[in-house]
FITIDO-552032 format. One record per residue (C-alpha): residue number from 0; x, y, z. Coordinates in steps of 0.5 Angstrom, whole numbers, padded with zeros to 4 digits, always signed. Layout:
  nr     X     Y     Z
 NUM     X     Y     Z
...
! end
This chain:
  nr     X     Y     Z
   0 +0058 -0029 +0040
   1 +0055 -0022 +0037
   2 +0052 -0021 +0031
   3 +0057 -0015 +0030
   4 +0062 -0021 +0030
   5 +0058 -0025 +0026
   6 +0057 -0020 +0021
   7 +0065 -0021 +0020
   8 +0066 -0029 +0021
   9 +0066 -0029 +0012
  10 +0067 -0025 +0007
  11 +0068 -0027 +0000
  12 +0073 -0025 -0004
  13 +0069 -0020 -0008
  14 +0071 -0022 -0016
  15 +0068 -0029 -0013
  16 +0062 -0025 -0011
  17 +0061 -0021 -0017
  18 +0062 -0027 -0021
  19 +0056 -0031 -0016
  20 +0052 -0024 -0017
  21 +0052 -0025 -0025
  22 +0052 -0032 -0026
  23 +0045 -0032 -0021
  24 +0042 -0026 -0025
  25 +0044 -0029 -0033
  26 +0040 -0035 -0031
  27 +0034 -0033 -0027
  28 +0034 -0029 -0033
  29 +0035 -0035 -0037
  30 +0030 -0040 -0034
  31 +0025 -0034 -0034
  32 +0025 -0034 -0042
  33 +0025 -0041 -0042
  34 +0018 -0041 -0037
  35 +0015 -0036 -0042
  36 +0017 -0040 -0048
  37 +0013 -0046 -0046
  38 +0008 -0042 -0043
  39 +0007 -0038 -0051
  40 +0002 -0044 -0054
  41 -0003 -0043 -0048
  42 -0009 -0040 -0048
  43 -0014 -0037 -0043
  44 -0021 -0040 -0045
  45 -0026 -0033 -0047
  46 -0031 -0030 -0042
  47 -0038 -0033 -0042
  48 -0043 -0026 -0045
  49 -0048 -0028 -0040
  50 -0045 -0023 -0034
  51 -0047 -0018 -0039
  52 -0051 -0013 -0035
  53 -0057 -0009 -0037
  54 -0057 -0002 -0034
  55 -0063 +0001 -0037
  56 -0064 +0008 -0035
  57 -0067 +0007 -0029
  58 -0066 +0013 -0024
  59 -0062 +0013 -0016
  60 -0063 +0017 -0010
  61 -0056 +0020 -0009
  62 -0052 +0017 -0005
  63 -0049 +0020 +0001
  64 -0042 +0019 +0000
  65 -0038 +0021 +0006
  66 -0044 +0019 +0011
  67 -0041 +0012 +0008
  68 -0034 +0014 +0008
  69 -0034 +0017 +0015
  70 -0038 +0009 +0017
  71 -0034 +0005 +0013
  72 -0028 +0008 +0017
  73 -0031 +0007 +0023
  74 -0033 +0001 +0023
  75 -0025 -0001 +0021
  76 -0022 +0003 +0026
  77 -0027 +0000 +0031
  78 -0026 -0007 +0030
  79 -0020 -0007 +0028
  80 -0016 -0005 +0034
  81 -0020 -0010 +0037
  82 -0017 -0015 +0033
  83 -0010 -0012 +0033
  84 -0010 -0011 +0040
  85 -0011 -0019 +0041
  86 -0005 -0020 +0035
  87 +0000 -0016 +0040
  88 -0002 -0021 +0046
  89 -0001 -0027 +0041
  90 +0006 -0024 +0039
  91 +0004 -0022 +0032
  92 +0004 -0015 +0028
  93 -0002 -0011 +0029
  94 -0003 -0010 +0022
  95 -0006 -0017 +0021
  96 -0012 -0015 +0025
  97 -0013 -0009 +0022
  98 -0013 -0013 +0015
  99 -0016 -0018 +0018
 100 -0023 -0012 +0020
 101 -0023 -0009 +0013
 102 -0023 -0017 +0010
 103 -0029 -0018 +0016
 104 -0032 -0012 +0014
 105 -0033 -0014 +0006
 106 -0037 -0019 +0003
 107 -0031 -0026 +0006
 108 -0036 -0025 +0013
 109 -0040 -0020 +0013
 110 -0042 -0019 +0006
 111 -0044 -0027 +0007
 112 -0048 -0027 +0013
 113 -0052 -0021 +0012
 114 -0050 -0017 +0005
 115 -0056 -0012 +0009
 116 -0051 -0011 +0014
 117 -0045 -0009 +0009
 118 -0049 -0006 +0003
 119 -0050 +0000 +0010
 120 -0042 +0002 +0009
 121 -0041 +0000 +0002
 122 -0048 +0002 -0002
 123 -0049 -0004 -0007
 124 -0049 -0003 -0015
 125 -0056 -0002 -0015
 126 -0056 +0004 -0009
 127 -0049 +0007 -0013
 128 -0048 +0004 -0020
 129 -0041 +0009 -0021
 130 -0038 +0007 -0015
 131 -0038 +0013 -0012
 132 -0037 +0011 -0004
 133 -0031 +0006 -0007
 134 -0028 +0012 -0011
 135 -0027 +0017 -0005
 136 -0025 +0011 +0001
 137 -0020 +0009 -0005
 138 -0017 +0016 -0005
 139 -0017 +0016 +0002
 140 -0014 +0010 +0002
 141 -0008 +0012 -0003
 142 -0007 +0019 +0002
 143 -0006 +0015 +0008
 144 -0001 +0010 +0005
 145 +0003 +0015 +0001
 146 +0003 +0020 +0008
 147 +0005 +0013 +0011
 148 +0011 +0011 +0007
 149 +0014 +0018 +0008
 150 +0014 +0016 +0015
 151 +0018 +0010 +0014
 152 +0023 +0014 +0009
 153 +0025 +0019 +0015
 154 +0026 +0012 +0020
 155 +0031 +0008 +0015
 156 +0038 +0011 +0017
 157 +0041 +0012 +0010
 158 +0049 +0012 +0015
 159 +0047 +0005 +0017
 160 +0044 +0002 +0010
 161 +0051 +0004 +0007
 162 +0056 +0001 +0012
 163 +0051 -0006 +0009
 164 +0051 -0003 +0003
 165 +0054 -0010 +0001
 166 +0049 -0014 +0004
 167 +0044 -0011 +0002
 168 +0045 -0011 -0004
 169 +0048 -0018 -0005
 170 +0042 -0021 -0001
 171 +0036 -0017 -0003
 172 +0037 -0019 -0011
 173 +0037 -0026 -0009
 174 +0031 -0025 -0005
 175 +0028 -0022 -0011
 176 +0030 -0026 -0017
 177 +0029 -0033 -0014
 178 +0021 -0033 -0012
 179 +0021 -0028 -0019
 180 +0023 -0035 -0022
 181 +0019 -0039 -0017
 182 +0013 -0035 -0018
 183 +0013 -0035 -0026
 184 +0014 -0042 -0025
 185 +0008 -0043 -0022
 186 +0004 -0039 -0027
 187 +0005 -0045 -0032
 188 +0001 -0049 -0028
 189 -0005 -0044 -0026
 190 -0005 -0040 -0032
 191 -0011 -0043 -0035
 192 -0015 -0043 -0030
 193 -0013 -0037 -0025
 194 -0011 -0031 -0031
 195 -0017 -0027 -0033
 196 -0019 -0028 -0040
 197 -0015 -0024 -0046
 198 -0010 -0024 -0041
 199 -0002 -0025 -0044
 200 +0001 -0031 -0041
 201 +0007 -0026 -0041
 202 +0005 -0020 -0038
 203 +0001 -0026 -0033
 204 +0008 -0030 -0032
 205 +0012 -0022 -0030
 206 +0006 -0021 -0024
 207 +0006 -0027 -0021
 208 +0014 -0027 -0021
 209 +0014 -0019 -0018
 210 +0008 -0021 -0013
 211 +0012 -0027 -0010
 212 +0018 -0022 -0010
 213 +0015 -0017 -0004
 214 +0017 -0015 +0002
 215 +0013 -0010 +0006
 216 +0017 -0005 +0008
 217 +0012 -0001 +0013
 218 +0011 -0009 +0016
 219 +0018 -0010 +0017
 220 +0019 -0004 +0020
 221 +0014 -0004 +0025
 222 +0016 -0012 +0027
 223 +0023 -0009 +0028
 224 +0021 -0003 +0032
 225 +0016 -0008 +0036
 226 +0022 -0013 +0038
 227 +0027 -0007 +0039
 228 +0030 -0009 +0033
 229 +0030 -0004 +0029
 230 +0038 -0001 +0031
 231 +0041 -0008 +0031
 232 +0046 -0010 +0026
 233 +0042 -0015 +0023
 234 +0035 -0010 +0023
 235 +0039 -0006 +0019
 236 +0041 -0011 +0014
 237 +0033 -0012 +0014
 238 +0031 -0006 +0013
 239 +0037 -0005 +0007
 240 +0035 -0011 +0003
 241 +0027 -0009 +0004
 242 +0028 -0001 +0002
 243 +0032 -0005 -0004
 244 +0028 -0010 -0006
 245 +0021 -0004 -0006
 246 +0026 +0000 -0011
 247 +0028 -0006 -0016
 248 +0019 -0009 -0015
 249 +0016 -0002 -0017
 250 +0021 -0002 -0023
 251 +0019 -0009 -0025
 252 +0012 -0007 -0023
 253 +0013 -0001 -0028
 254 +0015 -0006 -0033
 255 +0009 -0011 -0032
 256 +0004 -0004 -0034
 257 +0007 -0003 -0040
 258 +0007 -0010 -0042
 259 -0002 -0011 -0039
 260 -0002 -0004 -0043
 261 +0001 -0006 -0050
 262 +0006 +0001 -0048
 263 +0013 -0004 -0048
 264 +0016 +0004 -0051
 265 +0014 +0007 -0045
 266 +0018 +0001 -0041
 267 +0025 +0006 -0044
 268 +0021 +0012 -0041
 269 +0019 +0011 -0035
 270 +0026 +0008 -0034
 271 +0029 +0014 -0035
 272 +0024 +0018 -0032
 273 +0026 +0015 -0024
 274 +0033 +0015 -0026
 275 +0032 +0022 -0027
 276 +0028 +0023 -0021
 277 +0032 +0019 -0016
 278 +0038 +0024 -0019
 279 +0035 +0031 -0017
 280 +0032 +0028 -0011
 281 +0040 +0026 -0008
 282 +0044 +0030 -0012
 283 +0040 +0037 -0012
 284 +0034 +0037 -0007
 285 +0038 +0033 -0001
 286 +0043 +0037 +0000
 287 +0038 +0043 +0000
 288 +0034 +0038 +0006
 289 +0041 +0038 +0010
 290 +0043 +0044 +0011
 291 +0035 +0046 +0012
 292 +0035 +0041 +0018
 293 +0042 +0042 +0021
 294 +0039 +0049 +0023
 295 +0033 +0047 +0026
 296 +0037 +0043 +0029
 297 +0041 +0048 +0032
 298 +0034 +0052 +0035
 299 +0029 +0050 +0041
 300 +0025 +0055 +0037
 301 +0019 +0051 +0033
 302 +0018 +0050 +0027
 303 +0016 +0056 +0022
 304 +0009 +0055 +0018
 305 +0012 +0055 +0012
 306 +0017 +0049 +0013
 307 +0011 +0045 +0015
 308 +0007 +0046 +0009
 309 +0013 +0046 +0006
 310 +0015 +0038 +0008
 311 +0008 +0036 +0005
 312 +0008 +0040 -0001
 313 +0015 +0036 -0003
 314 +0011 +0030 -0001
 315 +0006 +0031 -0005
 316 +0009 +0034 -0010
 317 +0014 +0028 -0010
 318 +0008 +0022 -0010
 319 +0005 +0026 -0016
 320 +0012 +0026 -0020
 321 +0012 +0019 -0019
 322 +0006 +0017 -0020
 323 +0006 +0021 -0027
 324 +0012 +0017 -0029
 325 +0009 +0011 -0028
 326 +0013 +0008 -0022
 327 +0007 +0009 -0017
 328 +0006 +0016 -0011
 329 +0009 +0011 -0006
 330 +0016 +0010 -0008
 331 +0016 +0018 -0009
 332 +0013 +0019 -0002
 333 +0018 +0014 +0001
 334 +0025 +0018 -0002
 335 +0023 +0023 +0000
 336 +0023 +0022 +0007
 337 +0029 +0017 +0005
 338 +0033 +0024 +0004
 339 +0032 +0027 +0011
 340 +0036 +0026 +0015
 341 +0032 +0021 +0020
 342 +0036 +0023 +0027
 343 +0035 +0032 +0025
 344 +0029 +0035 +0029
 345 +0024 +0035 +0023
 346 +0025 +0028 +0021
 347 +0022 +0027 +0029
 348 +0017 +0033 +0030
 349 +0014 +0029 +0023
 350 +0014 +0022 +0025
 351 +0011 +0025 +0032
 352 +0006 +0028 +0030
 353 +0004 +0024 +0024
 354 +0004 +0016 +0026
 355 -0002 +0016 +0029
 356 -0006 +0020 +0026
 357 -0004 +0016 +0019
 358 -0003 +0009 +0022
 359 -0010 +0010 +0026
 360 -0015 +0015 +0021
 361 -0012 +0013 +0014
 362 -0009 +0007 +0013
 363 -0015 +0003 +0015
 364 -0019 +0006 +0009
 365 -0014 +0001 +0004
 366 -0015 -0004 +0009
 367 -0023 -0002 +0008
 368 -0023 -0002 +0001
 369 -0018 -0009 +0001
 370 -0022 -0011 +0005
 371 -0028 -0010 +0000
 372 -0025 -0013 -0006
 373 -0023 -0020 -0003
 374 -0027 -0026 -0004
 375 -0026 -0031 +0000
 376 -0032 -0035 -0003
 377 -0029 -0035 -0009
 378 -0024 -0040 -0007
 379 -0028 -0046 -0006
 380 -0026 -0053 -0009
 381 -0021 -0057 -0007
 382 -0017 -0055 -0013
 383 -0017 -0048 -0012
 384 -0014 -0049 -0004
 385 -0008 -0053 -0007
 386 -0008 -0048 -0012
 387 -0008 -0043 -0005
 388 -0002 -0048 -0002
 389 +0003 -0049 -0007
 390 +0002 -0040 -0008
 391 +0004 -0041 +0000
 392 +0009 -0046 +0000
 393 +0012 -0042 -0007
 394 +0013 -0036 -0005
 395 +0016 -0039 +0002
 396 +0021 -0043 +0000
 397 +0023 -0037 -0005
 398 +0024 -0031 -0001
 399 +0026 -0035 +0004
 400 +0031 -0040 +0001
 401 +0033 -0035 -0003
 402 +0035 -0029 +0004
 403 +0039 -0035 +0007
 404 +0043 -0038 +0001
 405 +0045 -0030 +0000
 406 +0046 -0028 +0007
 407 +0050 -0033 +0009
 408 +0055 -0032 +0002
 409 +0056 -0025 +0006
 410 +0058 -0028 +0012
 411 +0052 -0028 +0017
 412 +0052 -0034 +0021
 413 +0046 -0038 +0020
 414 +0042 -0037 +0025
 415 +0042 -0029 +0023
 416 +0042 -0031 +0016
 417 +0034 -0036 +0018
 418 +0032 -0030 +0022
 419 +0033 -0024 +0016
 420 +0030 -0030 +0011
 421 +0024 -0030 +0015
 422 +0023 -0022 +0016
 423 +0025 -0022 +0008
 424 +0018 -0027 +0008
 425 +0013 -0021 +0011
 426 +0009 -0019 +0005
 427 +0003 -0014 +0009
 428 +0001 -0008 +0007
 429 +0006 -0008 +0000
 430 +0004 -0015 -0003
 431 -0004 -0011 -0002
 432 -0002 -0005 -0005
 433 +0001 -0009 -0011
 434 -0005 -0014 -0012
 435 -0009 -0008 -0012
 436 -0005 -0006 -0018
 437 -0006 -0013 -0022
 438 -0012 -0013 -0021
 439 -0014 -0005 -0024
 440 -0010 -0008 -0029
 441 -0013 -0014 -0030
 442 -0007 -0018 -0030
 443 -0010 -0023 -0024
 444 -0017 -0025 -0023
 445 -0022 -0024 -0017
 446 -0021 -0031 -0015
 447 -0013 -0030 -0015
 448 -0013 -0024 -0012
 449 -0017 -0028 -0006
 450 -0011 -0033 -0006
 451 -0006 -0027 -0006
 452 -0009 -0024 +0000
 453 -0009 -0031 +0004
 454 -0001 -0031 +0002
 455 +0000 -0024 +0005
 456 -0004 -0026 +0011
 457 +0000 -0033 +0012
 458 +0007 -0032 +0010
 459 +0007 -0025 +0015
 460 +0004 -0028 +0021
 461 +0010 -0033 +0020
 462 +0015 -0028 +0021
 463 +0015 -0027 +0028
 464 +0015 -0033 +0032
 465 +0021 -0036 +0027
 466 +0024 -0029 +0028
 467 +0023 -0030 +0036
 468 +0026 -0038 +0036
 469 +0032 -0035 +0033
 470 +0033 -0028 +0035
 471 +0032 -0026 +0043
 472 +0028 -0018 +0043
 473 +0035 -0013 +0043
 474 +0036 -0010 +0050
 475 +0034 -0003 +0051
 476 +0041 +0001 +0050
 477 +0041 -0003 +0043
 478 +0036 +0002 +0041
 479 +0040 +0008 +0043
 480 +0043 +0012 +0037
! end
């Protein structure tokens, strides 16, 4: 039976589906409120005052920021390319090797073996007390991630997404609600030991729920492309679900930012701003872009410089707008790419010209930045490793289980439903972005950050082997539009 036939095997009554979805949503909210009530009396022990640092009036030699950033990029690109090749040979996405390269060049490995060697790349706090090199590396990494999300949006087939809307909405929301509830429940057990001092249980539980619910849309797209599944029915459903997951996750993340900063009044403004931005992009900008794309599809002349510069300007403005609204720049960049016809000439040329510079040169800056913040050595005791294992189990059970049941109810075969569950369990890049935001907000501790990074790597590494067992690579002809 083909995948398209499998998708038509079972279609439940729409009213029954609506009732099941409403019940799932109400149950999820109710359980989360009960969890918050149970955790409202929990407190985190105050931090010790002995960690206060005396900066003094020491004068420091100026730091060569450009030299350190270029050296770090060169090191992570070199090591990442080697590890990426190894990962590809063993059937893993190269992004795992790139993330490992960043971690290995940070305090988890190189810093533990030779701190002096690590400080050749990233200077110590004594040499660079203001963190200028780290800030510069972060800026480069954000540019790379923004452009990468734009490319992911360009590759999204909106026409196929609409065809699978029924399955995508049901599966994506189930794959968020179930891990969200399980993650917030896990927060009850780890709050006292792994939450930073002063963090409220509400913000901590919200973050754990969202962190468990993430699906790495960019990494998922790369896995599907490598396996020649991106244009199969199963691949389109997976991409559609992951896209819906990302939109929901960023909205929930905006809520967390408001709660963590005690600015709940801003949540309504953020929601209204996001809705207005989406409406403008789809109702006003998209028709203009579609007409412009059709005009250039009819000619073979090179794209005018104004179109090239204008496209980059649009990406930056969209990213700036969503960053200002409070739902992160990545969402704006992705949406800017999604409104461009994916099979048009503009999308094809930008994808061809940007893919290598972005993935090879700019994205490694993000992996290096994340690696410098990851300290695996903080996960030291047996209890720490037990909690780390629990995080991996809860994350996998919630994402895989919720997706499996929902996909089966929308008419997919058990095999395809299980494959979709494995695909949605991919966290990779998006998880790292969310974890960095949580660490910046002070919602999670460095120890929990390291545990969650390990969870992201393990769940991403699980995807390809499981999918390989369930779904053979698609024939080459299925990649045709």
